[in-house]
Backbone as ProteinMPNN parsed JSONL, in Angstrom:
{"seq_chain_A": "XXXXXXXXXXXXXXXXXXXXXXXXXXXXXXXXXXXXXXXXXXXXXXXXXXXXXXXXXXXXXXXXXXXXXXXXXXXXXXXXXXXXXXXXXXXXXXXXXXXXXXXXXXXXXXXXXXXXXXXXXXXXXXXXXXXXXXXXXXXXXXXXXXXXXXXXXXXXXXXXXXXXXXXXXXXXXXXXXXXXXXXXXXXXXXXXXXXXXXXXXXXXXXXXXXXXXXXXXXXXXXXXXXXXX", "coords_chain_A": {"N_chain_A": [[97.607, 88.175, 83.128], [99.387, 87.539, 86.148], [102.464, 85.816, 85.997], [102.952, 82.656, 87.455], [105.031, 82.166, 90.351], [105.668, 79.661, 91.369], [104.484, 76.578, 90.158], [102.465, 73.767, 90.671], [101.67, 70.836, 89.084], [99.389, 68.442, 88.848], [100.649, 67.024, 90.951], [101.831, 64.263, 92.598], [102.792, 62.414, 95.439], [104.202, 59.582, 96.77], [104.974, 57.284, 99.391], [106.747, 54.364, 100.251], [105.672, 50.991, 99.288], [103.253, 48.832, 97.664], [100.999, 47.304, 99.947], [101.846, 48.881, 101.983], [102.095, 51.386, 101.012], [101.899, 54.909, 101.167], [100.018, 57.688, 100.276], [101.031, 60.733, 100.115], [100.653, 63.166, 98.787], [98.124, 63.936, 96.447], [97.606, 64.248, 93.279], [97.925, 67.133, 93.146], [97.187, 70.439, 92.24], [98.419, 73.64, 91.924], [99.015, 77.112, 91.914], [101.367, 79.472, 92.842], [101.455, 82.861, 93.169], [103.328, 85.808, 92.249], [104.056, 87.937, 94.929], [102.202, 86.85, 96.65], [100.936, 86.291, 99.952], [100.651, 83.763, 101.653], [99.024, 81.201, 103.558], [99.346, 77.79, 104.512], [97.63, 75.027, 105.474], [96.462, 72.241, 107.488], [95.264, 69.118, 108.894], [97.33, 66.912, 110.937], [99.407, 64.896, 108.947], [98.256, 65.658, 106.582], [99.687, 66.419, 104.364], [100.957, 68.806, 104.213], [103.686, 69.594, 104.902], [105.023, 67.982, 103.072], [104.132, 69.09, 100.65], [105.233, 71.664, 100.862], [107.904, 70.893, 100.693], [107.974, 70.038, 98.043], [107.396, 72.429, 96.641], [109.624, 73.837, 97.422], [111.717, 72.531, 96.182], [112.97, 70.499, 97.57], [112.381, 67.88, 97.447], [111.487, 65.26, 95.142], [108.546, 64.87, 93.121], [106.481, 61.912, 92.91], [104.971, 61.641, 90.653], [103.853, 63.966, 88.119], [104.432, 67.556, 87.733], [106.657, 70.163, 88.804], [107.079, 73.562, 88.554], [109.294, 76.275, 88.585], [109.283, 79.642, 88.307], [108.472, 79.196, 85.672], [110.204, 77.209, 84.797], [110.598, 73.779, 84.416], [111.361, 71.809, 87.032], [111.387, 69.217, 87.692], [112.919, 67.1, 86.661], [115.518, 67.771, 87.279], [118.925, 67.353, 88.375], [120.683, 66.767, 91.53], [122.722, 68.703, 91.93], [121.909, 70.847, 90.3], [119.446, 71.393, 91.483], [120.281, 72.192, 94.027], [121.601, 74.57, 93.392], [119.439, 76.024, 92.406], [117.824, 76.245, 94.735], [119.554, 77.754, 96.299], [119.646, 80.237, 95.035], [117.04, 81.056, 94.373], [115.093, 80.366, 96.251], [114.057, 80.907, 99.521], [114.315, 79.768, 102.909], [112.604, 79.287, 105.993], [112.693, 77.826, 109.084], [111.035, 75.846, 111.637], [112.737, 75.23, 113.783], [114.705, 77.107, 113.584], [117.415, 76.561, 112.681], [119.978, 77.73, 112.62], [123.534, 78.175, 112.338], [125.414, 77.216, 115.005], [128.042, 78.004, 115.751], [128.582, 80.266, 114.384], [128.222, 83.83, 114.133], [125.254, 85.949, 114.25], [125.318, 87.7, 112.048], [127.201, 86.356, 110.433], [125.83, 83.98, 109.929], [123.842, 84.93, 108.218], [125.411, 85.937, 106.144], [126.505, 83.603, 105.147], [125.048, 82.287, 103.144], [125.493, 83.941, 100.928], [128.221, 83.684, 100.742], [128.446, 81.069, 99.844], [127.596, 81.507, 97.296], [129.682, 82.797, 96.193], [130.022, 85.511, 96.582], [131.774, 88.524, 97.295], [133.584, 89.482, 100.335], [133.137, 92.111, 101.426], [130.768, 92.959, 100.17], [129.066, 90.942, 101.049], [129.021, 91.411, 103.811], [127.933, 93.994, 103.931], [125.375, 93.573, 102.88], [124.332, 91.783, 104.779], [124.357, 93.385, 107.099], [122.534, 95.329, 106.316], [120.17, 93.821, 106.213], [119.995, 92.917, 108.857], [119.392, 95.304, 110.125], [116.934, 95.794, 108.901], [115.344, 93.739, 109.948], [115.208, 94.447, 112.556], [117.423, 94.009, 114.224], [119.744, 95.464, 114.394], [123.022, 96.075, 115.483], [123.241, 93.719, 116.868], [124.472, 91.81, 115.443], [126.882, 90.567, 115.991], [126.43, 88.622, 117.844], [126.197, 85.184, 118.809], [123.869, 82.495, 118.021], [123.085, 81.305, 120.497], [123.1, 83.395, 122.253], [120.907, 84.852, 121.688], [117.37, 85.525, 121.833], [114.517, 83.313, 121.24], [112.739, 84.555, 119.436], [114.434, 86.481, 118.309], [116.321, 84.824, 117.077], [114.683, 83.686, 115.12], [114.178, 85.92, 113.582], [116.721, 86.383, 112.547], [116.83, 84.107, 110.969], [114.843, 84.726, 109.091], [116.047, 86.943, 107.863], [118.287, 85.661, 106.764], [116.975, 84.022, 104.924], [116.175, 85.906, 103.091], [118.441, 87.004, 101.989], [119.576, 86.577, 99.457], [117.771, 87.693, 97.73], [115.407, 86.032, 97.022], [113.005, 84.354, 94.851], [110.856, 83.352, 96.212], [109.812, 82.794, 99.583], [109.715, 80.196, 101.86], [108.128, 79.082, 104.738], [108.071, 76.909, 107.422], [105.997, 76.181, 109.917], [106.836, 78.56, 111.433], [106.275, 79.959, 113.776], [105.964, 78.218, 115.841], [107.504, 77.853, 118.144], [107.291, 80.215, 119.488], [106.117, 82.883, 121.629], [102.956, 84.682, 122.083], [103.271, 87.499, 121.716], [105.769, 87.662, 120.406], [105.211, 86.155, 118.168], [103.303, 87.821, 116.889], [104.968, 89.99, 116.299], [106.767, 88.785, 114.519], [105.078, 88.075, 112.376], [104.223, 90.64, 111.661], [106.682, 91.597, 110.693], [107.183, 89.879, 108.467], [104.978, 90.523, 106.872], [105.505, 93.225, 106.387], [107.857, 93.023, 104.862], [106.823, 91.67, 102.694], [105.054, 93.607, 101.664], [106.796, 95.792, 101.176], [108.91, 94.861, 99.547], [107.714, 93.107, 97.845], [108.055, 90.438, 98.304], [107.361, 87.033, 98.022], [105.56, 84.934, 100.126], [105.031, 81.724, 101.486], [103.502, 80.063, 103.999], [103.593, 77.4, 106.048], [101.439, 76.339, 108.498], [99.772, 75.785, 111.667], [98.829, 77.728, 113.194], [96.426, 79.897, 114.301], [96.816, 82.598, 114.704], [98.546, 83.377, 112.763], [97.294, 82.503, 110.404], [94.969, 84.077, 110.399], [95.915, 86.482, 109.522], [96.76, 86.218, 106.985], [96.703, 86.646, 103.362], [95.894, 84.851, 101.621], [94.566, 81.641, 101.898], [95.207, 78.236, 102.122], [93.918, 75.027, 102.319], [94.661, 71.675, 103.185], [93.847, 68.195, 102.997], [94.273, 64.793, 103.525], [96.192, 64.716, 101.503], [95.18, 66.267, 99.453], [94.122, 69.406, 98.049], [91.654, 71.106, 99.662], [90.463, 73.548, 99.949], [90.966, 76.869, 98.729], [91.449, 79.995, 99.333], [91.236, 83.444, 98.732], [91.775, 86.195, 100.769]], "CA_chain_A": [[97.665, 87.54, 84.449], [100.74, 87.385, 86.672], [103.069, 84.491, 85.847], [103.204, 82.043, 88.766], [106.388, 81.901, 90.819], [105.746, 78.2, 91.432], [103.293, 75.84, 89.747], [102.41, 72.315, 90.842], [100.728, 70.291, 88.115], [99.074, 67.03, 89.12], [101.759, 66.498, 91.754], [101.544, 63.152, 93.505], [103.959, 61.9, 96.152], [103.926, 58.388, 97.557], [106.062, 56.687, 100.161], [106.535, 52.94, 100.429], [105.144, 50.23, 98.162], [102.244, 47.815, 97.941], [100.043, 47.576, 101.018], [102.424, 49.869, 102.895], [102.225, 52.669, 100.326], [101.169, 56.07, 101.677], [99.915, 58.754, 99.277], [101.124, 61.983, 100.87], [100.024, 64.169, 97.931], [97.294, 63.235, 95.47], [97.255, 65.052, 92.101], [97.776, 68.524, 93.591], [97.405, 71.536, 91.294], [98.517, 74.874, 92.711], [99.862, 78.197, 91.43], [101.734, 80.52, 93.788], [101.7, 84.052, 92.364], [104.24, 86.813, 92.786], [103.449, 88.812, 95.919], [101.301, 86.138, 97.564], [101.247, 86.077, 101.368], [99.719, 82.649, 101.765], [99.21, 80.174, 104.582], [99.048, 76.427, 104.083], [97.289, 74.348, 106.725], [95.731, 70.986, 107.416], [95.54, 68.247, 110.037], [98.548, 66.114, 110.87], [99.34, 63.908, 107.879], [97.504, 66.18, 105.433], [100.58, 66.63, 103.227], [101.43, 70.193, 104.221], [105.145, 69.67, 104.827], [105.423, 67.369, 101.804], [103.897, 70.071, 99.59], [106.281, 72.678, 100.991], [109.136, 70.305, 100.169], [107.877, 70.05, 96.581], [107.526, 73.817, 96.201], [110.986, 74.274, 97.716], [112.701, 71.697, 95.473], [113.666, 69.643, 98.53], [112.032, 66.496, 97.159], [110.895, 65.042, 93.825], [107.251, 64.193, 93.114], [106.419, 60.588, 92.282], [104.478, 61.959, 89.313], [103.471, 65.364, 87.998], [105.478, 68.54, 87.465], [106.815, 71.382, 89.592], [107.752, 74.589, 87.773], [109.714, 77.473, 89.301], [109.404, 80.712, 87.319], [108.271, 78.624, 84.35], [111.155, 76.136, 84.497], [110.255, 72.477, 84.982], [112.508, 71.365, 87.83], [111.12, 67.843, 88.117], [113.978, 66.186, 86.259], [116.846, 68.308, 87.562], [119.77, 66.617, 89.3], [120.879, 67.375, 92.841], [123.54, 69.917, 91.833], [121.069, 71.911, 89.745], [118.449, 71.743, 92.494], [120.972, 72.944, 95.081], [121.822, 75.921, 92.867], [118.123, 76.662, 92.357], [117.439, 76.613, 96.105], [120.466, 78.777, 96.792], [119.433, 81.535, 94.394], [115.649, 81.429, 94.109], [114.157, 79.961, 97.298], [114.497, 81.101, 100.899], [113.649, 78.866, 103.845], [112.556, 79.593, 107.424], [112.294, 76.569, 109.711], [110.533, 75.906, 113.009], [113.847, 75.136, 114.741], [115.635, 78.181, 113.217], [118.489, 75.97, 111.871], [121.158, 78.588, 112.53], [124.796, 77.495, 112.633], [125.678, 77.732, 116.357], [129.388, 78.565, 115.939], [128.658, 81.512, 113.629], [127.422, 84.946, 114.639], [124.04, 86.219, 113.476], [125.722, 88.258, 110.749], [127.865, 85.311, 109.649], [124.786, 83.071, 109.455], [123.202, 85.564, 107.067], [126.416, 86.026, 105.081], [126.939, 82.291, 104.676], [124.376, 81.997, 101.873], [126.193, 84.68, 99.879], [129.555, 83.086, 100.607], [128.272, 79.9, 98.98], [127.396, 82.002, 95.935], [130.915, 83.417, 95.729], [129.98, 86.97, 96.747], [132.914, 89.024, 98.052], [133.364, 89.702, 101.762], [132.574, 93.428, 101.724], [129.373, 92.969, 99.734], [128.33, 90.059, 101.956], [128.831, 92.067, 105.104], [127.018, 95.121, 103.757], [124.021, 93.035, 102.706], [123.911, 91.227, 106.066], [124.065, 94.497, 108.007], [121.295, 95.937, 105.831], [119.041, 92.983, 106.609], [119.891, 92.953, 110.317], [118.655, 96.527, 110.454], [115.562, 95.647, 108.42], [114.584, 92.836, 110.833], [115.21, 94.982, 113.915], [118.521, 93.46, 115.023], [120.963, 96.257, 114.229], [123.852, 96.071, 116.68], [123.293, 92.385, 117.471], [125.015, 90.889, 114.454], [128.058, 89.852, 116.51], [126.02, 87.584, 118.797], [125.894, 83.843, 118.33], [122.469, 82.142, 118.293], [122.836, 81.003, 121.911], [122.962, 84.656, 122.981], [119.709, 85.515, 121.184], [116.094, 84.903, 122.186], [113.912, 82.566, 120.149], [112.228, 85.488, 118.441], [115.571, 87.077, 117.607], [116.874, 83.805, 116.183], [113.811, 83.531, 113.961], [114.408, 87.093, 112.742], [117.953, 86.093, 111.802], [116.468, 83.117, 109.953], [114.133, 85.444, 108.029], [117.059, 87.717, 107.139], [119.063, 84.708, 105.962], [116.136, 83.58, 103.811], [115.996, 87.004, 102.139], [119.711, 87.643, 101.655], [119.884, 86.484, 98.028], [116.598, 88.178, 96.997], [114.784, 84.871, 96.381], [111.689, 84.527, 94.247], [109.834, 82.921, 97.163], [110.26, 82.35, 100.903], [108.869, 79.161, 102.443], [108.296, 79.002, 106.192], [107.359, 75.745, 107.958], [105.679, 76.379, 111.338], [107.855, 79.471, 111.96], [105.899, 80.533, 115.075], [105.632, 77.123, 116.763], [108.257, 77.977, 119.396], [107.257, 81.617, 119.899], [104.943, 83.313, 122.385], [101.997, 85.472, 121.303], [103.834, 88.799, 121.333], [106.83, 87.46, 119.43], [104.533, 85.721, 116.942], [102.745, 89.006, 116.238], [106.086, 90.771, 115.763], [107.313, 88.089, 113.357], [104.128, 88.223, 111.271], [104.367, 92.04, 111.243], [107.908, 91.703, 109.906], [107.013, 89.211, 107.173], [104.033, 91.314, 106.083], [106.206, 94.435, 105.954], [108.757, 92.633, 103.776], [105.953, 91.345, 101.568], [104.557, 94.857, 101.092], [107.86, 96.694, 100.741], [109.749, 94.279, 98.498], [106.953, 92.18, 97.016], [108.521, 89.079, 98.555], [106.308, 86.031, 98.096], [105.668, 84.053, 101.294], [104.107, 80.614, 101.722], [103.757, 79.711, 105.394], [102.908, 76.222, 106.56], [101.17, 76.655, 109.902], [98.504, 75.476, 112.329], [98.642, 78.827, 114.134], [95.379, 80.818, 113.843], [97.318, 83.971, 114.759], [99.174, 83.613, 111.46], [96.278, 82.299, 109.365], [94.038, 85.208, 110.403], [96.528, 87.668, 108.911], [97.199, 85.912, 105.622], [95.844, 87.158, 102.292], [95.439, 83.668, 100.888], [94.646, 80.486, 102.8], [95.063, 76.966, 101.411], [93.711, 73.901, 103.236], [94.872, 70.331, 102.66], [93.411, 67.038, 103.776], [94.559, 63.53, 102.835], [97.017, 64.943, 100.326], [94.477, 67.046, 98.431], [93.689, 70.753, 98.413], [90.204, 71.124, 99.866], [90.002, 74.925, 99.754], [92.005, 77.843, 98.379], [90.655, 81.212, 99.471], [91.905, 84.745, 98.85], [91.088, 86.889, 101.858]], "C_chain_A": [[99.118, 87.367, 84.873], [101.229, 85.954, 86.494], [103.343, 83.903, 87.226], [104.694, 81.955, 89.083], [106.632, 80.395, 90.836], [104.414, 77.618, 90.973], [103.476, 74.36, 90.054], [101.317, 71.793, 89.917], [100.562, 68.791, 88.345], [100.171, 66.341, 89.927], [101.258, 65.435, 92.732], [102.847, 62.702, 94.148], [103.528, 60.711, 96.992], [105.187, 57.942, 98.279], [105.74, 55.211, 100.372], [105.935, 52.292, 99.193], [104.063, 49.263, 98.631], [101.274, 48.224, 99.031], [100.539, 48.641, 101.983], [102.522, 51.259, 102.263], [101.327, 53.73, 100.963], [101.194, 57.147, 100.605], [99.874, 60.086, 100.028], [100.516, 63.153, 100.116], [99.318, 63.447, 96.798], [96.843, 64.205, 94.381], [96.98, 66.513, 92.464], [98.088, 69.485, 92.445], [97.363, 72.845, 92.071], [99.444, 75.854, 92.019], [100.098, 79.18, 92.565], [102.153, 81.729, 92.974], [102.664, 85.0, 93.055], [103.489, 87.728, 93.746], [102.459, 88.134, 96.838], [101.848, 86.161, 98.996], [100.255, 85.022, 101.823], [100.066, 81.751, 102.938], [98.696, 78.847, 104.044], [98.822, 75.603, 105.341], [96.546, 73.052, 106.451], [96.069, 70.14, 108.622], [96.841, 67.491, 109.857], [98.394, 65.023, 109.814], [98.622, 64.377, 106.637], [98.366, 66.346, 104.191], [101.188, 68.012, 103.171], [102.948, 70.288, 104.056], [105.654, 69.056, 103.528], [105.235, 68.346, 100.653], [104.919, 71.196, 99.653], [107.604, 72.157, 100.442], [109.136, 70.262, 98.645], [108.089, 71.46, 96.034], [108.965, 74.29, 96.353], [112.077, 73.451, 97.074], [113.557, 70.878, 96.434], [113.387, 68.162, 98.286], [111.415, 66.433, 95.767], [109.497, 64.455, 93.97], [107.374, 62.798, 92.517], [105.875, 60.693, 90.866], [103.997, 63.398, 89.313], [104.677, 66.256, 87.8], [105.465, 69.651, 88.508], [107.617, 72.357, 88.743], [108.072, 75.768, 88.675], [110.043, 78.541, 88.271], [109.386, 80.146, 85.902], [109.191, 77.483, 83.98], [110.728, 74.849, 85.194], [111.475, 71.932, 85.711], [112.424, 69.882, 88.182], [112.279, 66.903, 87.812], [115.382, 66.667, 86.559], [117.6, 67.418, 88.544], [120.011, 67.394, 90.576], [121.698, 68.659, 92.775], [122.712, 71.09, 91.327], [120.005, 72.346, 90.743], [119.068, 72.546, 93.63], [121.203, 74.381, 94.644], [120.51, 76.693, 92.81], [117.694, 77.127, 93.741], [118.283, 77.77, 96.62], [120.09, 80.155, 96.278], [117.974, 81.98, 94.328], [114.676, 81.161, 95.249], [114.781, 80.198, 98.666], [113.681, 80.225, 101.832], [113.726, 79.419, 105.264], [111.965, 78.366, 108.108], [111.823, 76.796, 111.146], [111.67, 75.981, 114.02], [114.978, 76.117, 114.427], [116.77, 77.682, 112.323], [119.641, 76.931, 111.613], [122.394, 77.777, 112.892], [125.32, 78.042, 113.957], [127.037, 78.389, 116.54], [129.584, 79.859, 115.161], [127.817, 82.584, 114.303], [126.168, 85.101, 113.784], [124.398, 86.74, 112.089], [126.353, 87.198, 109.86], [126.871, 84.273, 109.136], [124.1, 83.631, 108.215], [124.159, 85.593, 105.879], [126.685, 84.687, 104.413], [126.314, 81.919, 103.332], [125.105, 82.681, 100.722], [127.599, 84.149, 99.669], [129.497, 81.857, 99.699], [128.093, 80.3, 97.52], [128.637, 82.687, 95.378], [130.933, 84.925, 95.817], [131.135, 87.405, 97.649], [132.557, 89.434, 99.471], [132.689, 91.037, 102.047], [131.102, 93.497, 101.335], [128.515, 92.087, 100.635], [128.009, 90.769, 103.256], [127.827, 93.212, 104.996], [125.574, 94.642, 103.639], [123.491, 92.476, 104.025], [123.547, 92.334, 107.047], [122.766, 95.193, 107.615], [120.081, 95.137, 106.306], [118.884, 92.907, 108.12], [119.129, 94.194, 110.767], [117.186, 96.377, 110.067], [114.724, 94.77, 109.358], [114.667, 93.25, 112.296], [116.305, 94.464, 114.81], [119.826, 94.209, 114.798], [121.724, 96.294, 115.55], [123.981, 94.719, 117.353], [123.926, 91.355, 116.538], [126.194, 90.075, 114.943], [127.678, 88.684, 117.413], [125.802, 86.24, 118.103], [124.448, 83.487, 118.683], [122.155, 81.896, 119.762], [122.652, 82.253, 122.755], [121.753, 85.463, 122.515], [118.463, 84.789, 121.679], [115.559, 84.123, 120.988], [113.392, 83.468, 119.048], [113.335, 86.144, 117.639], [116.21, 86.083, 116.646], [116.002, 83.635, 114.938], [113.919, 84.734, 113.034], [115.693, 86.939, 111.925], [117.65, 85.109, 110.675], [115.718, 83.763, 108.789], [115.124, 86.253, 107.195], [117.894, 86.811, 106.247], [118.266, 84.254, 104.738], [116.044, 84.631, 102.715], [117.292, 87.483, 101.503], [120.035, 87.598, 100.163], [118.716, 86.931, 97.149], [115.868, 87.043, 96.277], [113.434, 85.209, 95.765], [110.578, 84.233, 95.245], [110.497, 82.523, 98.473], [109.232, 81.362, 101.446], [109.167, 79.056, 103.928], [107.444, 77.857, 106.722], [107.216, 75.886, 109.468], [106.655, 77.361, 112.004], [107.539, 80.037, 113.333], [105.678, 79.471, 116.146], [106.315, 77.264, 118.113], [108.217, 79.387, 119.98], [105.995, 81.928, 120.697], [104.095, 84.258, 121.536], [102.583, 86.789, 120.826], [104.885, 88.637, 120.249], [106.264, 86.971, 118.103], [103.984, 86.913, 116.179], [103.846, 89.846, 115.605], [106.665, 90.121, 114.513], [106.383, 88.212, 112.152], [104.147, 89.656, 110.752], [105.561, 92.194, 110.307], [107.721, 91.08, 108.526], [106.039, 89.976, 106.286], [104.675, 92.597, 105.561], [107.132, 94.129, 104.778], [107.969, 92.288, 102.518], [105.462, 92.609, 100.875], [105.677, 95.676, 100.463], [108.626, 96.155, 99.541], [108.982, 93.36, 97.553], [107.363, 90.738, 97.199], [107.33, 88.139, 98.725], [106.563, 85.103, 99.279], [104.614, 82.952, 101.214], [104.469, 80.036, 103.08], [102.925, 78.495, 105.767], [102.687, 76.389, 108.051], [99.838, 76.078, 110.364], [98.045, 76.666, 113.174], [97.576, 79.798, 113.626], [95.822, 82.272, 113.87], [98.024, 84.345, 113.462], [98.127, 83.529, 110.35], [95.354, 83.507, 109.26], [94.603, 86.436, 109.698], [97.054, 87.396, 107.5], [96.249, 86.549, 104.611], [95.348, 86.032, 101.38], [95.603, 82.468, 101.815], [94.296, 79.216, 102.043], [94.952, 75.851, 102.445], [93.951, 72.581, 102.504], [94.268, 69.292, 103.588], [93.638, 65.788, 102.935], [95.278, 63.754, 101.51], [96.368, 65.734, 99.214], [94.138, 68.438, 98.955], [92.167, 70.762, 98.494], [89.622, 72.53, 99.764], [91.203, 75.82, 99.486], [91.307, 79.19, 98.285], [91.55, 82.436, 99.55], [91.088, 85.621, 99.782], [91.168, 88.401, 101.685]], "O_chain_A": [[99.98, 87.08, 84.042], [100.514, 84.999, 86.797], [103.91, 84.583, 88.082], [105.514, 81.702, 88.201], [107.669, 79.916, 90.377], [103.349, 78.105, 91.353], [104.51, 73.772, 89.739], [100.177, 72.255, 89.966], [101.46, 67.993, 88.076], [100.569, 65.217, 89.622], [100.388, 65.684, 93.566], [103.88, 62.618, 93.485], [102.618, 60.808, 97.814], [106.307, 58.193, 97.835], [104.594, 54.852, 100.64], [105.714, 52.953, 98.178], [103.967, 48.922, 99.81], [100.781, 49.352, 99.043], [99.751, 49.236, 102.718], [102.981, 52.203, 102.907], [100.157, 53.483, 101.257], [102.256, 57.486, 100.082], [98.824, 60.509, 100.511], [99.923, 64.042, 100.728], [99.834, 62.472, 96.251], [95.836, 64.896, 94.53], [95.928, 67.057, 92.128], [99.111, 69.363, 91.771], [96.4, 73.127, 92.785], [100.533, 75.481, 91.583], [99.149, 79.667, 93.181], [103.09, 81.652, 92.179], [102.8, 84.995, 94.278], [102.416, 88.235, 93.42], [101.917, 88.784, 97.732], [103.054, 86.063, 99.218], [99.168, 85.334, 102.31], [101.235, 81.561, 103.274], [97.76, 78.785, 103.247], [99.715, 75.49, 106.181], [96.071, 72.802, 105.343], [97.055, 70.406, 109.308], [97.39, 67.435, 108.757], [97.388, 64.314, 109.782], [98.394, 63.586, 105.721], [97.841, 66.408, 103.079], [101.859, 68.362, 102.2], [103.434, 70.988, 103.168], [106.615, 69.557, 102.943], [106.088, 68.428, 99.769], [105.42, 71.638, 98.619], [108.344, 72.899, 99.796], [110.184, 70.43, 98.021], [108.855, 71.665, 95.093], [109.469, 75.047, 95.524], [113.253, 73.643, 97.382], [114.722, 70.596, 96.153], [114.063, 67.295, 98.84], [110.884, 67.426, 95.269], [109.272, 63.624, 94.85], [108.268, 62.536, 91.712], [106.268, 59.93, 89.984], [103.762, 63.984, 90.37], [105.808, 65.779, 87.71], [104.414, 70.029, 89.025], [108.703, 72.027, 88.266], [107.221, 76.214, 89.445], [110.957, 78.378, 87.462], [110.17, 80.553, 85.045], [108.988, 76.842, 82.948], [110.522, 74.828, 86.407], [112.495, 71.628, 85.093], [113.286, 69.354, 88.884], [112.589, 66.015, 88.606], [116.35, 66.035, 86.136], [117.003, 66.807, 89.43], [119.595, 68.546, 90.696], [121.4, 69.612, 93.494], [122.802, 72.196, 91.86], [119.694, 73.533, 90.842], [118.449, 73.48, 94.139], [121.021, 75.309, 95.432], [120.473, 77.881, 93.129], [117.252, 78.263, 93.91], [117.775, 78.662, 97.299], [120.203, 81.14, 97.008], [117.706, 83.178, 94.235], [113.552, 81.664, 95.231], [115.894, 79.748, 98.938], [112.503, 79.966, 101.585], [114.755, 79.945, 105.688], [110.873, 77.918, 107.76], [112.162, 77.795, 111.781], [111.578, 76.713, 115.005], [116.085, 75.973, 114.946], [117.066, 78.311, 111.306], [120.212, 76.949, 110.522], [122.316, 76.813, 113.654], [125.644, 79.227, 114.034], [127.181, 79.254, 117.404], [130.637, 80.487, 115.265], [126.822, 82.283, 114.962], [126.033, 84.472, 112.735], [123.855, 86.284, 111.083], [126.071, 87.144, 108.662], [127.039, 83.742, 108.039], [123.811, 82.894, 107.273], [123.765, 85.31, 104.748], [127.054, 84.641, 103.239], [126.967, 81.312, 102.483], [125.313, 82.08, 99.668], [128.113, 84.16, 98.55], [130.393, 81.636, 98.885], [128.402, 79.524, 96.615], [128.648, 83.111, 94.223], [131.776, 85.567, 95.19], [131.44, 86.743, 98.642], [131.396, 89.7, 99.784], [131.75, 91.086, 102.842], [130.283, 94.031, 102.083], [127.377, 92.434, 100.951], [126.877, 90.735, 103.74], [126.972, 93.379, 105.866], [124.665, 95.23, 104.225], [122.322, 92.676, 104.353], [122.54, 92.235, 107.749], [121.989, 95.601, 108.478], [119.085, 95.711, 106.749], [117.761, 92.839, 108.619], [118.315, 94.13, 111.689], [116.298, 96.784, 110.816], [113.534, 95.022, 109.545], [114.249, 92.502, 113.18], [116.156, 94.469, 116.032], [120.903, 93.645, 114.992], [121.135, 96.517, 116.607], [124.745, 94.574, 118.306], [123.909, 90.158, 116.826], [126.49, 89.015, 114.39], [128.523, 87.842, 117.717], [125.299, 86.167, 116.982], [123.86, 84.12, 119.56], [121.069, 82.243, 120.226], [122.105, 82.183, 123.856], [121.59, 86.62, 122.9], [118.495, 83.581, 121.917], [116.066, 84.245, 119.873], [113.578, 83.184, 117.865], [113.201, 86.343, 116.432], [116.596, 86.446, 115.535], [116.517, 83.461, 113.834], [113.768, 84.589, 111.821], [115.743, 87.318, 110.755], [118.152, 85.259, 109.561], [115.929, 83.395, 107.634], [115.053, 86.25, 105.966], [118.178, 87.156, 105.099], [118.819, 84.118, 103.647], [115.858, 84.297, 101.544], [117.256, 88.286, 100.571], [120.704, 88.498, 99.656], [118.665, 86.596, 95.966], [115.724, 87.081, 95.055], [112.806, 86.21, 96.11], [109.486, 84.792, 95.146], [111.603, 81.982, 98.481], [108.036, 81.65, 101.487], [110.326, 78.954, 104.329], [106.233, 77.83, 106.502], [108.187, 75.732, 110.21], [107.244, 77.032, 113.034], [108.436, 80.548, 114.003], [105.245, 79.796, 117.252], [105.764, 76.838, 119.128], [109.009, 79.721, 120.861], [104.943, 81.325, 120.48], [104.464, 84.594, 120.411], [102.414, 87.16, 119.665], [104.895, 89.391, 119.277], [106.77, 87.325, 117.038], [104.17, 87.016, 114.966], [103.679, 90.359, 114.498], [107.014, 90.812, 113.556], [106.845, 88.429, 111.032], [104.093, 89.876, 109.542], [105.466, 92.837, 109.261], [108.07, 91.697, 107.52], [106.249, 90.069, 105.077], [104.421, 93.007, 104.429], [107.184, 94.888, 103.81], [108.405, 92.585, 101.406], [105.45, 92.683, 99.646], [105.531, 96.193, 99.355], [108.954, 96.906, 98.622], [109.541, 92.884, 96.565], [107.062, 89.894, 96.354], [106.405, 88.426, 99.485], [107.655, 84.551, 99.417], [103.451, 83.215, 100.912], [105.592, 79.578, 103.294], [101.696, 78.558, 105.796], [103.648, 76.563, 108.799], [98.907, 75.903, 109.577], [96.987, 76.611, 113.8], [97.796, 80.462, 112.613], [95.272, 83.099, 113.144], [98.085, 85.523, 113.11], [98.082, 84.383, 109.464], [94.994, 83.918, 108.157], [93.851, 87.333, 109.317], [97.712, 88.245, 106.9], [95.135, 86.943, 104.955], [94.509, 86.235, 100.502], [96.649, 82.297, 102.442], [93.244, 79.118, 101.411], [95.789, 75.743, 103.341], [93.513, 72.39, 101.369], [94.19, 69.486, 104.801], [93.242, 65.734, 101.77], [95.01, 63.072, 100.521], [96.943, 65.863, 98.134], [93.899, 68.625, 100.148], [91.48, 70.463, 97.518], [88.426, 72.691, 99.521], [92.31, 75.558, 99.957], [90.655, 79.493, 97.286], [92.502, 82.473, 100.329], [89.877, 85.774, 99.617], [90.642, 89.146, 102.512]]}, "name": "protein", "num_of_chains": 1, "seq": "XXXXXXXXXXXXXXXXXXXXXXXXXXXXXXXXXXXXXXXXXXXXXXXXXXXXXXXXXXXXXXXXXXXXXXXXXXXXXXXXXXXXXXXXXXXXXXXXXXXXXXXXXXXXXXXXXXXXXXXXXXXXXXXXXXXXXXXXXXXXXXXXXXXXXXXXXXXXXXXXXXXXXXXXXXXXXXXXXXXXXXXXXXXXXXXXXXXXXXXXXXXXXXXXXXXXXXXXXXXXXXXXXXXXX"}
């Protein structure tokens, strides 16, 4: 059996104390396998974003374990978690989160710069990904000169630049129209097929869910269904 990229074992996350305590995740068990193209959905307050934060090493569980490629990351300090995120996990956000004073190419390169990669290699890798996401020739533009769909493509390229084990996307199509949504899903599916990149997409968008190969539903902090399509 394929070794999971990420495993959650009895992961519970609470916020607050006493009568004000909220249980955002309740003993969640989940394995994300290499090559998965999965969607994660649920009503508001279901724990979807909290679970993505656990998978992405952005937050610690209150109890339970999170393993990335077999390594228990639950007790790691902030420096070690930052290094893990930098090298093994790519992120795509609803609001794009591009640096406005940098060009598209520089936004992609920035991840590699943090890793100490030389300028020529950074630029070559960024140009390669700009071409892959359909933005060849637009690398000099700043985010303000790009459409929403183009900015999200830059965000996908940035997420992929260090060849991460997994890419997490939180509502990546929320600000996109139907045509641009279809193009973005086409792109992510192509990258999944061509490179085996693992995607977990938190979304309410049926246009994305309908094209996933695995769909996970949460409610009240628990997984209520996990279906391979």
